[in-house]
C-alpha positions in Angstrom: 20.7 -14.3 123.8 19.7 -13.2 127.2 18.1 -9.9 126.2 15.7 -11.8 124.0 14.4 -14.0 126.8 10.7 -13.6 127.5 8.9 -14.3 130.7 6.7 -17.3 130.9 3.4 -16.7 129.2 1.1 -14.9 131.6 -2.3 -16.0 132.6 -5.3 -14.7 130.7 -6.0 -12.2 133.4 -2.4 -10.9 133.4 -1.8 -11.1 129.7 -2.6 -7.4 128.9 -0.5 -4.6 130.2 -2.8 -1.6 130.9 0.0 0.8 130.0 0.1 -0.6 126.5 -3.7 -0.3 126.2 -3.4 3.3 127.4 -0.8 4.0 124.7 -3.1 2.5 122.1 -5.9 4.8 123.4 -3.6 7.8 123.0 -3.0 6.8 119.4 -6.7 6.4 118.9 -7.3 9.9 120.2 -4.7 11.3 117.8 -6.2 9.4 114.9 -9.7 10.7 115.7 -8.3 14.3 115.8 -6.6 13.7 112.4 -9.8 12.3 110.9 -11.9 15.2 112.2 -9.4 17.6 110.6 -9.7 15.7 107.3 -13.5 15.7 107.5 -13.6 19.5 108.2 -11.5 20.0 105.0 -13.4 17.5 102.9 -16.8 19.1 103.9 -15.2 22.6 103.2 -15.9 23.8 106.7 -12.3 25.1 106.9 -10.5 27.3 104.3 -8.2 24.4 103.4 -7.8 20.8 104.3 -5.1 20.9 106.9 -4.9 17.1 107.0 -3.5 17.2 103.4 -0.8 19.8 104.2 2.8 18.6 104.8 2.3 18.8 108.6 -0.9 16.8 108.3 0.8 14.1 106.3 3.6 13.9 108.8 1.0 13.5 111.6 -0.8 10.8 109.7 2.5 8.9 109.3 3.4 9.2 112.9 -0.1 8.0 114.0 0.0 5.0 111.6 3.5 4.2 112.7 2.5 4.2 116.4 -0.3 1.8 115.7 1.9 -0.5 113.7 4.6 -0.4 116.4 2.0 -1.4 119.0 0.9 -4.2 116.7 4.3 -5.7 116.9 4.4 -5.3 120.7 0.9 -6.9 120.9 2.0 -9.9 118.9 4.7 -10.7 121.4 2.4 -10.1 124.3 -0.2 -12.4 122.9 2.1 -15.3 121.9 4.7 -15.4 124.7 6.9 -18.3 124.0 4.8 -19.9 121.3 2.0 -19.0 118.8 -1.4 -19.4 120.4 -3.2 -20.5 117.3 -6.8 -20.1 118.3 -6.7 -16.5 119.6 -4.3 -15.5 116.9 -6.5 -16.8 114.1 -9.6 -15.2 115.7 -7.9 -11.9 115.9 -6.8 -12.2 112.3 -10.3 -13.0 111.1 -11.7 -10.0 113.0 -9.2 -7.6 111.4 -9.5 -9.2 108.0 -13.3 -8.9 108.1 -13.0 -5.2 109.2 -10.5 -4.5 106.4 -13.0 -6.0 103.9 -15.8 -3.9 105.4 -13.7 -0.7 105.0 -13.0 -1.6 101.3 -16.7 -2.2 100.6 -17.9 1.0 102.4 -15.3 3.3 100.8 -15.9 1.8 97.4 -19.5 2.9 97.8 -18.7 6.3 99.4 -15.5 7.2 97.5 -15.4 5.1 94.3 -12.5 7.0 92.8 -10.3 6.8 95.9 -11.6 3.7 97.9 -9.3 2.1 100.4 -7.9 -1.2 99.0 -4.9 -1.5 101.3 -5.1 0.8 104.3 -3.9 0.3 107.8 -6.2 -2.6 108.7 -5.2 -4.5 105.6 -1.5 -3.9 106.5 -2.1 -5.0 110.1 -3.8 -8.2 108.9 -1.0 -9.1 106.5 1.8 -8.0 108.9 0.3 -10.1 111.7 0.8 -13.2 109.6 4.2 -12.2 108.2 5.6 -11.3 111.6 4.9 -14.6 113.3 8.2 -16.3 112.3 10.1 -13.2 113.7 8.7 -13.9 117.2 11.3 -16.6 117.6 14.3 -14.9 116.1 16.8 -12.8 118.2 15.7 -9.2 118.6 18.8 -8.0 116.7 18.0 -10.1 113.7 14.4 -8.8 113.7 15.5 -5.2 114.0 17.9 -5.7 111.0 15.0 -7.2 109.0 12.8 -4.3 109.9 15.5 -1.8 108.7 15.7 -3.6 105.4 11.9 -3.6 104.9 11.7 0.1 105.7 14.5 0.8 103.2 13.2 -1.3 100.4 11.0 1.4 98.6 14.2 3.4 98.2 16.3 0.5 97.1 14.1 -1.4 94.6 11.4 1.0 93.4 10.7 0.2 89.8 8.0 1.1 87.2 7.3 -2.6 86.7 6.0 -2.7 90.2 3.4 0.0 89.5 0.9 -2.6 88.3 -2.3 -2.2 90.3 -2.1 -5.8 91.5 1.2 -5.0 93.2 0.2 -1.7 94.8 -0.1 -3.5 98.2 3.7 -3.9 98.1 4.5 -0.2 97.9 7.5 -0.8 95.7 6.4 1.1 92.6 7.1 4.7 91.7 3.5 5.9 91.5 1.2 6.4 94.5 -2.3 5.1 93.8 -5.3 7.3 94.4 -6.8 6.1 97.7 -7.9 7.7 100.9 -5.6 5.4 103.0 -2.5 3.7 101.7 -0.3 1.7 104.1 1.6 -0.7 101.9 3.7 -3.5 103.3 6.9 -1.7 102.3 7.9 0.2 104.4 5.2 -0.2 107.0 5.6 -3.9 107.7 9.1 -2.9 108.9 7.5 -0.8 111.7 5.6 -3.9 112.9 8.9 -5.8 113.0 10.5 -2.9 115.0 7.6 -3.4 117.5 8.4 -7.1 117.7 12.1 -6.4 118.2 11.3 -3.7 120.8 9.0 -6.0 122.7 11.5 -8.9 122.7 14.2 -6.7 124.1 12.2 -4.5 126.5 9.2 -6.5 127.8 11.3 -8.5 130.3 12.4 -5.2 131.8 9.2 -3.3 131.3 6.7 -5.8 132.8 8.1 -5.6 136.4 8.7 -1.9 136.2 6.5 0.7 137.9 4.9 1.6 134.6 4.5 -2.0 133.6 2.7 -2.7 137.0 0.5 0.3 136.6 -3.2 -0.3 136.9 -5.9 2.2 136.1 -7.7 3.7 139.1 -9.5 6.8 137.9 -12.5 6.8 135.6 -10.5 8.5 132.9 -7.7 5.9 133.1 -10.2 3.0 133.0 -11.9 4.6 130.0 -8.6 4.9 128.2 -7.6 1.3 128.8 -11.1 0.2 127.8 -10.7 2.1 124.5 -7.3 0.6 124.0 -8.6 -3.0 124.5 -11.4 -2.3 121.9 -9.4 -0.2 119.4 -10.7 -2.1 116.4 -14.4 -1.4 117.2 -13.6 2.2 117.9 -11.7 2.5 114.7 -14.7 1.2 112.7 -17.3 3.4 114.2 -15.5 6.7 114.9 -15.2 8.0 111.4 -18.8 7.4 110.3 -19.9 9.1 113.5 -17.6 12.1 112.9 -18.4 12.4 109.3 -22.1 12.2 109.9 -22.1 14.8 112.7 -19.9 17.2 110.7 -22.1 16.7 107.6 -25.0 17.9 109.7 -23.0 21.0 110.6 -22.2 21.6 107.0 -25.8 21.4 106.0 -26.7 24.0 108.6 -23.8 26.5 108.1 -22.8 25.9 104.5 -19.1 25.9 103.5 -16.5 28.3 104.8 -16.6 31.4 102.5 -12.8 31.1 101.9 -12.8 27.3 101.3 -10.4 26.4 98.5 -9.0 29.9 98.1 -5.4 29.0 98.7 -5.7 25.8 96.6 -7.2 27.9 93.8 -4.3 30.4 93.9 -1.7 27.7 93.9 -3.3 25.8 91.0 -3.8 29.1 89.0 -0.2 30.1 89.5 1.1 26.6 88.5 -1.1 26.6 85.3 -0.2 30.1 84.4 3.5 29.4 84.8 3.3 26.2 82.9 1.7 28.0 79.9 4.5 30.6 79.7 3.5 33.2 82.3 6.0 35.0 84.5 5.8 33.5 88.0 5.6 36.8 89.7 2.9 38.0 87.4 1.0 34.7 87.8 1.0 35.1 91.5 -0.5 38.6 91.2 -3.0 37.4 88.7 -4.0 34.5 90.9 -4.9 36.8 93.8 -6.6 39.3 91.4 -8.7 36.6 89.7 -9.8 35.0 93.0 -10.9 38.4 94.3 -12.7 39.2 91.0 -14.6 35.9 91.1 -15.7 36.6 94.6 -16.9 40.1 93.8 -18.7 38.9 90.7 -20.5 36.1 92.5 -18.6 33.4 90.6 -16.7 32.0 93.5 -18.2 28.8 94.7 -17.1 27.7 98.1 -19.0 24.5 97.8 -16.8 23.5 94.8 -19.5 23.4 92.1 -18.3 23.8 88.6 -18.9 26.7 86.2 -21.7 26.8 83.6 -20.6 27.7 80.1 -21.5 31.3 80.5 -19.8 31.5 83.9 -16.7 29.9 82.5 -16.5 32.5 79.8 -16.8 35.3 82.4 -14.2 33.7 84.6 -11.7 33.4 81.7 -12.3 37.1 80.8 -11.6 38.1 84.4 -8.5 36.0 84.4 -7.2 37.5 81.2 -7.8 41.1 82.5 -6.1 40.2 85.8 -3.0 38.8 84.1 -2.8 41.8 81.7 -3.0 44.1 84.8 -0.4 42.1 86.6 2.2 42.8 84.0 2.0 46.5 84.9 2.2 45.8 88.7 5.4 45.5 90.7 6.2 41.9 91.8 5.0 41.1 95.3 
């Protein structure tokens, strides 16, 4: 198939396309912004954790998808017309070691939500599984990618909820972890990257963008970051979290941290126990305000003592009783 034809493998000096490195750097910048947003919410420096909101989750998926698409493109760039075993194995070992380091570090820092199959784990596994597709027609690879992406919707089953199978992503329950990028559907994005590269690289490489070379300091910095994305990935989050932890120690938490979450949880619990939804929403606002006035609101998330819990329950009961005489919002 003519559209699948790849140019002869370039020399080592020419093997990288700076435009691809720059795209990877842009994805790194977006990832760092997302992680900074998550850190601010985790440290309660913002009223709510925007990274966990629906828009934040969409952003996380788009960033992960961009990285995985570029993984597929990079596999084609690296291997040309045949698998280059030595650099491919060296790259795989680096990524696998980094993934193991992430698991160990997060198991220590976040034992209840450590990362056991995050984006690095997915990249390592996908880099092996994608190798046979480097030699298939682009259309066949794209079809395989579509099947992989659709699999969680086609075969999700409770039997696949076993912890040992979480890496597949084919169960019905999402595990508790700070980064979860299972093979299905995400391996499909890598395959889309392979198919895209097989189809587009022969046209892209001789194009104006393909021939672009960084001239300015900013462009050179971006392509340097793109070439060393793994190292930047490993160091950026500890640096961000450490710096923002220092800020939190100086400023304390945001005074309204957790307020919206409290109201939502209160309303849900109140409704579940038989309260009228409209009254529950009024009572939620009233209770939060009463806790703040009474010095019982804790922006740093500490729990109540026994006496404080009794006071809070009394305030909640009075607020709900009062809400029954108030007009719905």
